[in-house]
LUMGU-801512 format. One line per field, with one value per residue (C-alpha): y, x, z; residue number from 1. Coordinates in steps of 0.02 Angstrom, whole numbers, padded with zeros to 5 digits, always signed. Each point is the difference from the previous one (the first is absolute). Example, Ala and Ser with C-alpha at 12.3 -4.5 7.8 and 13.67 -1.06 7.14 Angstrom:
2
y (-00225|+00172) .
x (+00615|+00069) .
z (+00390|-00033) .
n (1|2) .
***
This chain:
412
y (+00856|+00108|-00026|+00141|+00074|-00057|-00078|-00110|-00187|-00104|-00142|-00183|-00075|-00182|-00039|-00178|-00039|+00061|+00013|+00158|+00063|-00043|+00086|+00152|+00017|-00026|+00137|+00122|-00019|-00004|+00166|+00070|-00052|-00159|-00160|-00139|-00185|-00110|-00184|-00114|-00183|-00035|-00015|+00103|+00100|+00002|+00058|-00122|+00011|+00113|+00176|+00137|+00170|+00158|+00139|+00187|-00016|-00128|+00084|+00167|-00088|-00108|+00160|+00078|-00156|+00029|-00128|+00016|-00032|-00074|-00133|-00071|-00037|+00068|-00024|+00136|-00034|+00124|-00107|-00168|-00074|-00114|-00146|-00113|-00173|-00078|+00126|+00086|+00178|+00122|+00158|+00130|+00062|+00131|+00071|+00131|+00109|+00097|-00086|+00152|+00010|-00148|-00022|-00040|-00100|-00180|-00136|-00188|-00079|-00166|-00022|-00047|+00160|+00107|-00113|+00021|+00186|+00008|-00114|+00117|+00146|-00104|-00053|+00159|+00039|+00156|+00092|+00030|+00121|-00153|-00152|-00165|-00125|-00164|-00152|-00170|-00125|-00181|+00055|-00056|+00094|-00119|+00117|+00181|+00084|+00153|+00094|-00014|+00015|-00162|-00135|-00181|-00082|-00190|-00013|+00057|+00175|+00140|+00167|+00156|+00160|+00157|-00045|-00165|+00010|-00160|+00001|-00194|-00021|-00105|-00130|+00129|-00058|+00178|+00008|-00145|+00099|+00163|-00080|-00133|-00147|-00072|+00086|-00093|+00054|-00115|-00064|+00121|-00135|+00068|-00056|+00080|-00056|+00113|+00012|+00109|-00021|+00056|+00146|+00031|-00065|+00056|+00113|-00154|-00101|-00018|+00024|+00097|+00174|+00028|+00002|+00149|+00099|+00155|+00049|-00031|-00100|-00153|-00125|-00072|-00149|-00044|-00143|+00086|-00136|-00014|-00072|+00109|-00066|+00120|+00039|+00156|+00033|+00142|+00036|+00024|+00011|+00141|-00116|-00148|-00104|-00028|-00031|-00124|-00032|-00122|+00001|-00144|-00076|-00127|-00088|-00115|+00125|-00062|-00176|+00066|+00088|+00183|-00002|-00135|-00006|-00018|-00030|+00097|-00137|+00027|+00182|-00046|-00120|+00129|+00129|-00108|+00105|+00156|+00065|-00080|+00171|+00014|-00173|+00033|+00095|-00168|-00045|+00130|-00071|-00011|+00109|-00075|-00162|+00010|+00011|-00047|+00130|-00003|+00171|+00033|+00150|+00045|+00048|+00174|-00008|+00078|+00097|+00024|+00057|-00061|+00091|+00032|-00107|+00036|-00096|+00055|-00061|-00175|-00040|+00122|-00007|-00138|+00002|-00031|+00100|+00080|+00180|-00028|+00090|-00137|+00058|+00180|-00013|-00070|+00146|+00122|-00076|+00010|+00181|+00041|-00094|+00108|+00163|-00056|-00057|+00141|+00013|+00059|-00124|-00081|-00172|+00064|+00085|-00165|-00068|+00166|+00013|-00174|+00044|+00146|-00121|-00107|+00149|+00057|-00168|-00136|+00066|+00028|-00175|-00086|+00092|-00067|-00174|-00011|+00089|-00113|-00150|+00076|+00038|-00182|-00071|+00117|-00008|+00170|+00078|-00090|+00128|+00141|+00074|+00019|+00093|+00106|+00171|+00016|-00158|+00037|+00174|-00085|-00114|+00095|+00173|-00043|+00085|-00111|+00112|+00156|-00086|-00072|+00164|+00104|-00119|+00002|+00191|+00017|-00129|-00022) .
x (+00400|+00149|+00125|-00020|+00141|-00046|+00070|-00155|+00026|-00032|-00129|+00048|-00110|-00013|-00066|-00055|+00019|+00125|-00111|-00045|-00111|+00123|+00148|-00107|-00045|+00181|+00065|-00132|+00025|+00191|-00009|-00086|+00154|-00072|+00090|-00079|+00022|-00078|-00037|-00018|-00033|+00089|+00190|+00004|-00163|-00044|-00160|-00100|+00048|-00139|-00046|-00099|-00068|+00065|-00130|+00033|-00069|+00136|+00135|-00013|+00049|+00138|+00076|+00001|+00094|+00136|-00052|+00075|-00132|+00120|+00058|-00176|+00031|-00176|-00122|-00132|-00175|-00112|-00159|-00069|-00070|-00148|-00035|-00148|+00076|-00111|-00018|+00167|-00067|+00093|-00055|+00140|-00014|+00131|+00012|-00139|+00093|+00152|+00158|+00111|+00156|+00087|+00118|-00153|-00115|-00049|+00122|+00018|+00158|+00058|-00031|+00183|+00058|-00108|+00052|+00184|-00015|-00082|+00128|+00137|-00076|-00018|+00183|+00068|+00143|+00055|-00148|+00076|-00138|-00106|+00030|+00034|-00140|+00045|-00058|-00033|-00021|-00040|-00081|-00178|-00115|-00129|-00091|-00027|-00060|-00088|-00020|+00185|+00067|+00101|+00026|+00052|+00114|-00002|+00162|-00105|+00085|-00113|+00039|-00070|-00047|-00100|-00100|-00030|-00060|-00070|+00048|+00004|-00126|-00159|+00057|+00043|+00052|-00017|-00181|-00048|+00079|-00088|-00173|+00014|-00033|+00042|-00077|+00027|-00025|-00142|-00008|-00072|-00035|+00132|+00175|+00128|+00142|+00149|+00158|+00112|+00032|+00153|-00047|+00170|-00061|-00177|+00010|+00022|-00141|-00140|-00174|+00052|-00029|-00139|+00130|+00094|-00112|-00085|+00003|+00154|-00044|-00103|-00101|-00157|-00085|-00167|-00123|-00170|-00085|-00064|+00164|+00147|+00131|+00133|+00179|+00086|+00160|+00126|+00181|+00135|+00193|-00009|-00110|+00120|-00118|-00185|-00093|-00138|-00148|-00135|-00147|-00128|-00138|+00069|-00130|+00127|+00113|-00024|+00056|+00160|+00159|+00018|+00132|+00056|+00090|-00099|+00035|-00047|-00117|-00090|-00026|-00057|-00129|-00072|-00013|-00041|-00160|+00108|+00025|+00155|+00093|+00004|+00067|+00144|+00080|+00024|+00128|+00129|+00151|-00029|+00114|-00062|-00094|-00191|-00076|-00181|-00038|-00158|-00086|-00052|-00065|-00010|-00169|-00012|+00092|-00075|+00159|+00176|+00078|+00019|+00105|+00172|-00031|-00071|-00029|+00055|-00029|-00059|-00001|-00140|-00094|+00063|-00115|-00017|+00104|-00150|+00050|+00192|+00018|+00062|+00178|-00050|-00113|+00151|+00109|-00133|-00015|+00185|-00003|-00140|+00077|+00158|-00104|-00078|+00163|+00128|+00154|-00058|-00141|+00011|-00047|-00153|-00061|-00004|-00178|-00078|+00105|-00048|-00181|+00026|+00083|-00154|-00114|+00092|+00039|-00129|-00148|+00106|+00087|-00172|-00070|+00134|-00023|-00188|-00003|+00136|-00107|-00160|+00084|+00036|-00155|-00135|-00007|-00067|+00146|+00139|+00124|-00088|+00164|+00052|-00170|-00022|+00077|-00059|+00081|+00164|+00006|-00031|+00148|+00126|-00039|+00022|+00149|+00033|+00146|-00104|-00149|+00116|+00092|-00156|-00079|+00155|+00010|-00185|-00006|+00177) .
z (+00495|+00030|+00142|+00123|+00096|+00174|+00159|+00007|+00027|-00156|+00011|-00011|-00140|-00043|-00174|-00038|-00183|-00130|-00150|-00091|+00141|+00138|-00092|-00035|+00181|+00054|-00122|+00050|+00185|-00015|-00085|+00154|+00100|+00089|+00021|-00105|+00000|-00127|+00037|-00154|-00001|-00167|-00005|-00157|-00027|-00183|-00088|-00111|-00183|-00056|-00041|+00087|-00037|+00076|-00012|+00050|+00173|+00039|-00107|+00087|+00164|-00080|-00071|+00174|+00059|-00129|-00120|-00175|-00133|-00127|+00128|-00015|-00188|-00029|-00141|-00031|+00056|-00095|+00015|-00052|-00153|+00049|-00125|-00013|+00014|-00135|-00138|+00026|-00002|+00109|+00090|+00044|+00180|+00037|+00173|+00025|+00125|-00013|+00069|-00003|-00111|-00078|+00151|+00114|-00111|+00025|-00044|+00004|+00076|+00061|+00184|+00035|-00083|+00124|+00143|-00043|-00013|+00174|+00068|-00073|+00094|+00158|+00016|-00068|+00123|-00089|+00069|+00165|+00067|+00034|+00107|-00099|-00013|+00082|-00100|+00080|-00140|+00030|+00164|+00019|+00116|+00082|+00119|+00050|+00159|-00079|+00163|+00051|-00172|+00003|-00132|+00039|-00118|-00040|+00106|+00151|+00012|+00034|-00083|+00080|-00101|+00010|-00157|-00090|-00181|-00080|-00185|-00005|-00135|-00027|+00127|+00133|+00176|+00065|-00064|+00116|+00148|-00050|-00026|+00139|-00109|-00170|-00150|-00162|-00176|-00072|-00172|-00129|-00131|-00121|-00035|-00119|-00105|+00022|-00102|-00104|-00187|-00092|-00113|-00080|-00169|+00016|-00153|-00109|+00074|-00127|+00068|+00157|-00071|+00124|+00141|-00070|-00113|+00070|+00180|+00102|+00153|+00049|-00098|+00085|-00092|+00080|-00030|+00026|+00097|+00179|+00067|-00016|-00122|-00064|-00053|+00068|-00089|+00004|-00034|+00130|+00001|-00133|-00108|-00008|+00108|-00007|+00167|-00025|+00117|-00051|+00122|-00001|+00107|+00129|+00102|+00084|+00084|+00173|-00051|-00086|+00052|-00015|-00133|-00122|-00170|-00160|-00185|-00156|-00042|+00166|-00049|-00174|+00073|+00121|-00134|-00154|-00035|-00030|-00179|-00077|-00022|+00192|+00029|-00124|+00150|+00079|-00142|+00067|+00095|+00184|+00111|+00165|+00043|+00002|+00173|+00041|+00135|+00103|+00016|+00180|+00088|+00180|+00076|+00078|+00164|+00158|+00031|-00066|+00164|+00176|+00129|-00078|-00150|-00174|-00158|-00174|-00177|-00033|+00183|+00017|-00167|-00124|-00150|-00181|-00132|-00092|+00047|-00015|+00172|+00117|+00019|-00011|+00157|+00100|-00062|+00047|+00171|+00029|-00044|+00119|+00139|-00024|+00002|+00165|+00077|-00017|+00098|+00178|+00011|+00173|+00048|+00089|-00163|-00098|+00033|-00050|-00156|-00053|+00031|-00123|-00124|+00003|-00018|-00159|-00078|+00036|-00097|-00155|+00017|+00029|-00155|-00111|+00077|-00024|-00166|-00074|+00045|-00069|-00168|-00013|+00067|-00072|-00193|-00020|+00102|-00096|-00065|+00094|+00058|-00185|-00039|+00155|+00010|+00176|+00056|-00085|+00081|+00170|-00030|-00104|+00063|+00184|+00090|+00154|+00058|-00003|+00086|+00138|+00031|+00002|+00126|+00111|-00003|+00043|+00143|+00074) .
n (1|2|3|4|5|6|7|8|9|10|11|12|13|14|15|16|17|18|19|20|21|22|23|24|25|26|27|28|29|30|31|32|33|34|35|36|37|38|39|40|41|42|43|44|45|46|47|48|49|50|51|52|53|54|55|56|57|58|59|60|61|62|63|64|65|66|67|68|69|70|71|72|73|74|75|76|77|78|79|80|81|82|83|84|85|86|87|88|89|90|91|92|93|94|95|96|97|98|99|100|101|102|103|104|105|106|107|108|109|110|111|112|113|114|115|116|117|118|119|120|121|122|123|124|125|126|127|128|129|130|131|132|133|134|135|136|137|138|139|140|141|142|143|144|145|146|147|148|149|150|151|152|153|154|155|156|157|158|159|160|161|162|163|164|165|166|167|168|169|170|171|172|173|174|175|176|177|178|179|180|181|182|183|184|185|186|187|188|189|190|191|192|193|194|195|196|197|198|199|200|201|202|203|204|205|206|207|208|209|210|211|212|213|214|215|216|217|218|219|220|221|222|223|224|225|226|227|228|229|230|231|232|233|234|235|236|237|238|239|240|241|242|243|244|245|246|247|248|249|250|251|252|253|254|255|256|257|258|259|260|261|262|263|264|265|266|267|268|269|270|271|272|273|274|275|276|277|278|279|280|281|282|283|284|285|286|287|288|289|290|291|292|293|294|295|296|297|298|299|300|301|302|303|304|305|306|307|308|309|310|311|312|313|314|315|316|317|318|319|320|321|322|323|324|325|326|327|328|329|330|331|332|333|334|335|336|337|338|339|340|341|342|343|344|345|346|347|348|349|350|351|352|353|354|355|356|357|358|359|360|361|362|363|364|365|366|367|368|369|370|371|372|373|374|375|376|377|378|379|380|381|382|383|384|385|386|387|388|389|390|391|392|393|394|395|396|397|398|399|400|401|402|403|404|405|406|407|408|409|410|411|412) .
***
């Protein structure tokens, strides 16, 4: 993804969605010298107040983009301590594969910190080698002609482009145009509580030693029964905040809204069978409101591409968070698109390049999607990612930039 010295005409690229995946694609393609427009329905795009994991397969790409690791305010993720929710006994699960030196190992960060770092790179006007990205906020895309490469705005205006990238999430409008009909993410039967706790006085909190003793990283608290019920907890913002996810069965998903606010008492009620030492976490001061967030997962799509249009990130493979690879897949897909669309790519080249994108990305994205659901639904598979060296190597050891460049060199 290096700008070549060339008189070639840059492509005009429309990206729908200004989340992590959309910004990553915009940065990667801008660095190739293309003209990029981002269309975002929100007036001010912000990320939900929650954390995420950045593993080496994602960080290697972010580093190429110019991301500054310290700007993510990271907390180290060396592995996970898995506790039995009833008896309180924990098993330490460090990562089983090498992550490289400490500048590339896995970390947790706040979603908004990663988003802000990507936005910094996207709007960086000091980098005059690359055309500026044009943002169109508060601009809703309502339709797409994937063969022509046009998007239609709510205002009725039609915007032409050489390539359209649908990075518009689980409710993607672009997905409908690519597939030819609406594909919804059905209920999975699980909902989670999500919030951030203030950890600034954690050292003085009696009964919470299990959060900080031993391995630096995440804490998983699982009720070992047929239906998944668990806490997944980790630090972010350099340890000043604790990201909390509490997953529980929810048979009434179809009758309720996707997101709603909740109370600490709601959380206590759903997890009343947990050992009291784990429920002491709920006494910490709240940093954000508690959201009740339905967990949904897309079925495997028949295709991610159509004509001049491709899907990326949650628009293609929204799934459960059991592998911690959701954002990483979108970042990998952005990198591969850039490898296949260097400066010099012509409008006529686009359909074949997007076919190559699907060849390189769909199997991996579908694997993460299906495996994440299995590791929630099948009791014997719960926590398999933490136990499996092979699966960790498949995820963490993957070099999307190398794979994309080698494929381009061999085929184009």
